[in-house]
C-alpha positions in Angstrom: 19.8 -7.8 5.0 16.7 -6.7 3.3 14.1 -4.2 5.4 10.7 -3.7 3.9 8.4 -1.5 5.2 4.8 -1.5 4.6 2.7 1.9 4.7 -0.8 1.9 4.6 -2.2 4.9 2.5 -3.8 7.7 4.1 -7.5 8.1 5.0 -9.8 8.1 1.6 -12.9 9.2 1.3 -14.1 5.3 0.8 -12.9 4.4 4.4 -15.0 7.5 5.5 -18.0 5.8 4.0 -17.3 2.7 5.4 -17.0 4.0 9.0 -20.8 5.8 8.2 -22.7 2.6 6.9 -23.3 -0.7 6.9 -21.1 -3.0 4.2 -23.8 -3.5 1.6 -24.6 0.5 1.4 -20.7 0.8 1.4 -20.5 -1.2 -1.6 -22.9 0.6 -3.7 -21.6 4.1 -2.3 -17.7 3.7 -2.6 -16.3 5.4 -5.3 -14.0 3.8 -8.0 -10.7 5.5 -7.0 -10.8 7.5 -3.8 -8.9 10.2 -3.1 -7.3 11.5 0.5 -9.3 13.0 2.8 -8.3 16.2 4.6 -7.1 14.0 7.6 -5.4 11.4 5.0 -3.3 14.0 4.0 -2.2 15.5 7.2 -1.5 11.6 8.1 0.6 11.1 5.0 2.5 14.2 6.0 3.2 12.8 9.7 4.3 9.4 8.1 6.7 11.2 5.9 8.5 12.9 8.3 8.8 10.2 10.5 10.1 8.0 7.6 12.8 11.0 6.7 14.1 11.2 10.2 18.2 10.8 9.6 19.2 7.2 10.0 22.2 5.5 11.8 22.6 2.3 9.8 24.8 0.7 12.2 23.9 -1.6 15.0 20.4 -3.5 15.6 17.6 -1.2 15.7 14.4 -3.0 15.9 12.2 -0.2 16.2 13.8 2.1 13.8 14.8 4.3 16.7 17.8 5.6 14.9 15.6 6.5 11.7 14.8 4.5 8.5 17.1 5.3 6.0 14.7 4.5 3.0 16.6 3.2 -0.1 13.7 2.5 -2.5 9.8 3.6 -2.4 7.2 2.1 -4.7 3.3 2.5 -4.7 0.3 1.2 -6.3 -1.2 3.3 -8.9 -4.7 3.7 -6.6 -5.0 7.6 -6.1 -4.7 7.5 -2.0 -1.5 5.4 -2.6 0.4 7.7 -5.2 -0.5 10.6 -3.1 0.9 9.2 0.1 3.7 8.1 -1.9 4.5 11.2 -3.1 4.2 13.0 0.7 7.2 10.4 1.6 9.1 10.8 -1.5 9.3 14.8 -0.6 10.5 14.4 2.5 13.0 11.5 2.4 14.2 12.6 -1.5 13.8 9.2 -2.6 12.0 8.7 -6.4 8.7 7.4 -6.0 8.3 4.3 -8.3 4.7 2.9 -9.5 4.3 -0.5 -9.1 0.6 -1.4 -10.8 0.9 -4.9 -9.0 0.7 -3.8 -5.4 -3.0 -2.4 -6.0 -5.7 -3.3 -3.6 -7.3 -6.8 -3.6 -9.9 -6.4 -6.4 -8.4 -3.7 -8.8 -11.0 -1.3 -10.1 -14.4 -1.9 -10.0 -18.0 -0.7 -9.2 -20.7 -2.8 -7.4 -24.3 -2.4 -8.8 -27.2 -4.5 -7.1 -28.9 -6.7 -9.0 -31.9 -8.6 -7.6 -30.6 -7.8 -3.8 -27.3 -9.1 -5.1 -23.8 -7.4 -5.5 -22.6 -7.6 -9.1 -19.0 -6.5 -9.7 -18.1 -4.4 -12.6 -14.4 -3.9 -14.0 -13.2 -0.7 -14.8 -10.0 0.7 -16.6 -8.4 2.8 -14.1 -5.9 6.0 -14.8 -4.2 5.7 -18.4 -0.6 6.9 -18.6 -1.3 10.3 -19.9 -3.2 11.3 -16.5 -0.2 10.2 -14.3 2.4 12.0 -16.5 0.2 15.6 -16.6 -1.1 15.1 -12.8 2.2 13.4 -11.0 5.2 14.3 -13.3 7.5 13.2 -10.3 5.7 9.8 -10.3 8.0 7.2 -12.2 5.7 5.0 -13.9 5.9 1.9 -16.3 7.2 2.9 -19.6 4.6 0.4 -21.2 1.4 1.7 -18.8 -1.4 2.0 -21.1 -3.2 4.9 -21.9 -6.5 3.0 -21.7 -6.2 2.4 -18.3 -3.7 0.5 -15.8 -6.1 -2.0 -14.8 -8.7 -2.4 -17.4 -10.3 -5.7 -16.8 -13.0 -7.3 -14.4 -12.5 -7.5 -11.0 -10.1 -9.6 -9.4 -11.3 -12.9 -8.2 -10.7 -13.6 -4.4 -8.9 -16.9 -5.4 -6.1 -14.7 -7.0 -5.3 -12.5 -4.2 -2.8 -14.5 -2.2 -1.3 -15.8 -5.7 -0.5 -12.1 -6.4 0.5 -11.4 -2.6 3.5 -14.1 -3.3 4.5 -12.5 -6.4 4.8 -9.2 -4.9 7.1 -10.9 -2.0 9.3 -12.8 -4.7 9.9 -9.9 -6.8 10.8 -7.9 -3.8 13.4 -10.8 -2.7 14.7 -11.3 -6.1 15.4 -7.8 -6.7 16.6 -6.5 -3.3 17.6 -9.2 -1.1 21.4 -9.5 -0.5 22.1 -5.7 -0.7 21.0 -4.3 2.6 18.1 -2.4 0.8 15.6 -0.8 3.1 12.2 -0.6 0.7 9.3 1.2 1.6 5.9 -0.2 -0.2 2.8 2.3 0.3 -0.1 -0.2 -0.7 -3.4 -1.1 0.9 -4.8 -2.8 3.8 -6.5 -6.0 2.0 -3.3 -6.8 0.0 -1.1 -6.2 3.0 -3.3 -9.1 4.9 -2.6 -11.4 2.0 1.2 -10.8 1.9 1.5 -11.5 5.6 -0.7 -14.8 5.1 1.4 -15.9 2.4 4.9 -15.1 4.5 3.6 -16.9 7.2 1.5 -19.8 5.3 -1.7 -18.6 7.4 -4.4 -21.3 6.5 -7.0 -20.0 8.7 -10.2 -19.6 6.5 -11.0 -16.2 8.3 -8.5 -13.5 9.4 -7.5 -10.2 9.7 -4.4 -8.0 10.2 -5.5 -4.5 11.2 -3.7 -1.6 9.4 -4.6 1.9 10.4 -4.0 4.6 7.7 -0.1 5.2 7.3 0.1 2.5 9.7 4.5 1.2 9.4 4.7 -2.4 9.4 8.3 -4.0 9.1 10.0 -7.5 7.9 13.4 -8.3 7.9 14.9 -10.8 5.3 18.1 -12.3 6.7 20.5 -13.5 4.1 20.0 -16.9 5.0 16.3 -17.2 4.5 14.7 -16.1 7.2 12.2 -13.5 7.9 11.1 -11.8 10.8 8.3 -9.3 11.6 9.9 -6.5 13.7 6.3 -4.4 14.2 3.0 -4.2 12.7 0.9 -1.4 12.2 3.0 1.4 13.9 1.5 4.6 14.2 2.6 6.1 17.5 3.8 9.2 15.1 0.2 10.5 14.7 -2.0 12.2 17.4 -5.0 10.5 18.9 -7.5 12.4 16.6 -6.0 11.4 13.3 -5.8 7.6 14.1 -8.3 6.3 11.4 
């Protein structure tokens, strides 16, 4: 049985901005690829220590009371996910593999206001040399371009769920039937779309809360069933680090 763990990145500087201003002000004040805050780094460290607890892999353990036993670890190429993933990789000993397609909804973009309306402008993102120099332990795609991993306009809203489905399909194709325990360090927006694709949610307006470094688990049985075991687990964080 495949066990899939979603871990949202630690608190970013953009998360702090969003908590302090209204949404329109946030759009024009956010940065393209925010870093972790000091709180975000502490969250990542505690999540890493939790995920690295020794695992007893026999028997039914729906709450991971016997540990996690992560076998594969992926992250997006957004800075906050990379740094969270590297903290987990260091504690678990599992190599961190960059998977560009699990980026946050929208991709890399800035927002400019024209006639009181937001205009979205795509940006290239970081290129291959940046990741090689800054994060030599990160395993990156060989064909990652120097011109930037995103390098296009903002991802349109209608593509969010389509991409979520391709992520699900790839995970199942590569890991189903192998008893893998796959951890995906990703983002709140794309996590919500992955859930909506898995459970065929048709509501026009919905959201699934994922706190920073919250852990969610979905199991995929060999006969094609999948089960949401838990969502947004943050019991390993003290109250002052829940954001």
